[in-house]
N, C-alpha and C positions, 0 to 999 in steps of 0.2 A: 498389462499396461501397453498401450499403443507405442510401438518403437519410434514413431514419428515425433514424440513429445520429449522435450528436454527435462520437464518436471513431472513427477507423479502428481495426480490431482483427483479431487472429487467433483462431481457434476450434479447440479440441480437444474433440470430443464424448465423452461417457462410453462405456465399453466396452458396457454394456448400456443402451440408450436407455430413458429413463423420462420420464414426463410432468413429474415434479418433481425434477429432479436438483439436488444441491447445486452451487453455482457458485463458482468461484474467479476473481477478477478480478486480473490482474497489472498492476502499475504500475511501469514501469522508471525508471532513474535519469537524471540530467542528462547530455545528450549522447549518449544511447543511443536505442534504438527498441524496437518491439514484439517483435522477434525475440530480444532478449536473454534475458529471463526465460523466454520460451516454450521455450527449449532445455531447461528443467527439466520441461516438461509430461509427457513420457512416463514420468518417474520418480515422478510423483505419483499418489495414489490414483485407480484407474480409474473410480470412480463419479462423479468430479468432472467438471462441465462447465467447461472452462477457457477463459477469455477474456483475451487479452493486448492491452492497449490501447496506442495510440500517443499520446504527449503532443502537445498542439496547436501548440506553437511550434517551427518548424523552425529549425535552426542552420546556420551555414556552417562548413565545406563540407558537413557531414553531421551527422546526429543530430537529436534533438528534446529539448525541455525542457518541464516543467510551468510553469515561471516563470523569468524571467531572474535571473542572479546578476551583480551589478555590482561591479566592482573600483574602489575609491575610494582615492586616494593617502593620505588621512588615516586612514580608518577600516578599511582592508583591504577584505574583501568583505562585501556584504550582499545579502539577498534582496529581490526585488520582491514585497512582500506583497500588493499589489493584484492582480497577475497570479496569484499563488498562490490567492487567494480566488476569482478567476474560475474557475481550474482545479478548485478544490474543488467549486464548484457545477456545473461541467460534468460531473464524475464522478458527482455525485448524480443529475443528469438521465440520464446514461448508464446508471446502475443501473436506473432506471425503464424505459428503452428495452429493456434486456436482458430484464427481466421480461415486457415486452409482446411481445417478438419471439422469445424462445427458451423451450424447455420446461424452465424452471428453477423451483426452489422459492423463492418470494419471502421465506420465513422462514429461508432458509439461504444468505445472501449473505456470502461471505468475501473478504477482501482480502489480497493479498501484494504488499508494496512494498519496493523497494530504494532506499536513499539518498533522492533527492528524491521518488521514488514512495512511500517509507516515510513521509516527512514529510507528504505528502498523505494517506496512509492514516490516520495519526493524526487529521488535520484533518477528514476525512470522517466517520470513526467517532465522534469526540467531538462533532462538530456535529450529526450525524444518526444517533444510535445506534439508532433504531428500524429503520434499514435494514440494519444490519450485525450479523453473528453473531460471527465470529472475524476477527482481524487478525494476520498475520505481518509484523512490522515489522523489516526487516533494515537495519542500518547507517544509522539515521536518528535523529531526536529530535523532541520536541514543540515546535513553534513556536507559542507561545500567541497570537501576533499574527494568526494566520490561523484561529483557532477562532471559531465563531459567538458573537455577543453572548449572554450568559446561559447559555453551555453548561454551567456548573457545576450548574444545576438540572435538567439532562436526566436521563432514566431510563436508567441504564447497567446495569440488572440482568441483561441477557442477553448483554452484550458481554464478550469475552475477548481478551487480547492475548498473543502470543508476541513478545518483543523480543530482539534480539541485536546485538552489535557486535564489531568487531575491536579488540583492546586496543592494536594498533599502527596504528590508522586515522590516516592523514595528511591525510584530506579533511574528515571530521567528527570533532572531538576526542571521545575516549571519555568525557571528563568531561561532555559535553552529554548523551550517552546514559545515563550513570549517574543522571541526574536523573529519568529516565522512571519508574522503579519507584516512588519516593516520591510522584511526581506522581499516578500512576494509583492507588496505594494510598489516597491522600487522598480520591480520588473514589469509593473503594469498588469499584474495577473489578478483577476477577480478572485477574492477569497474571503472567508469568514473564520473567526477564531473564537472558540468558547472554552471556558474553564468550568469545572465541576468540583465540588468539595469531596473528592475521593483520592485514593492513592493511585497505584499503577493498574488501572482497570477502567471499565466502561460502565458508568452509572446508567440506570434505566432512562433517565431524562436525556442523557447524552445519546443513547440509542434512538429514542423517538425523534430527537432533533435532527440527527444525520439522516435518518430514514426519510423524513419529510423533505429535507434538503435534496436528497438524491431523487426522490419521487418527482419533484418539481423540475428536474433537469435532464432526466433520461428521455 
């Protein structure tokens, strides 16, 4: 692995190499790894330079996380927001390293996150919107506790979100995801929100929908 990178990652280069390819950075969910979302790579637009990152915290016996989730007898489960903020900033730095080391367009940086990776995608894009063009946020929600201070006054004019959730999600309640659209609307951010009759996963029609959405915007 190149020492210049903050995160280990897999790469799929575009079909026709260009000096300034649009880049899609994949951020996997809790307990998974960089191979998970990368299995989608061959089905995505061939002009994309795809990078699937591995979360920094390793779990036992396998898998990785962007931040710990603690189980508390009184309160149920809660997120380690301090770790999440550290990961948010690591991803921001990783984006700069990608721009420096790969032939990608710095004005066409796109994120695709699932679950915990989706929560981090919201945090990165809303905290540093000058870095991100499009976000595909699957099965996540906005955790306001990990957004940068004063994020409300950021310039979101070029940022766009595709958000989706399973209506039978047993891991992240669909009610949390349903708050996303009003939240983004209030910030004046272009966004769309879809629900599919599945649990905590990506239905085929969900995949086709976000692929078309992304294709039209890269």
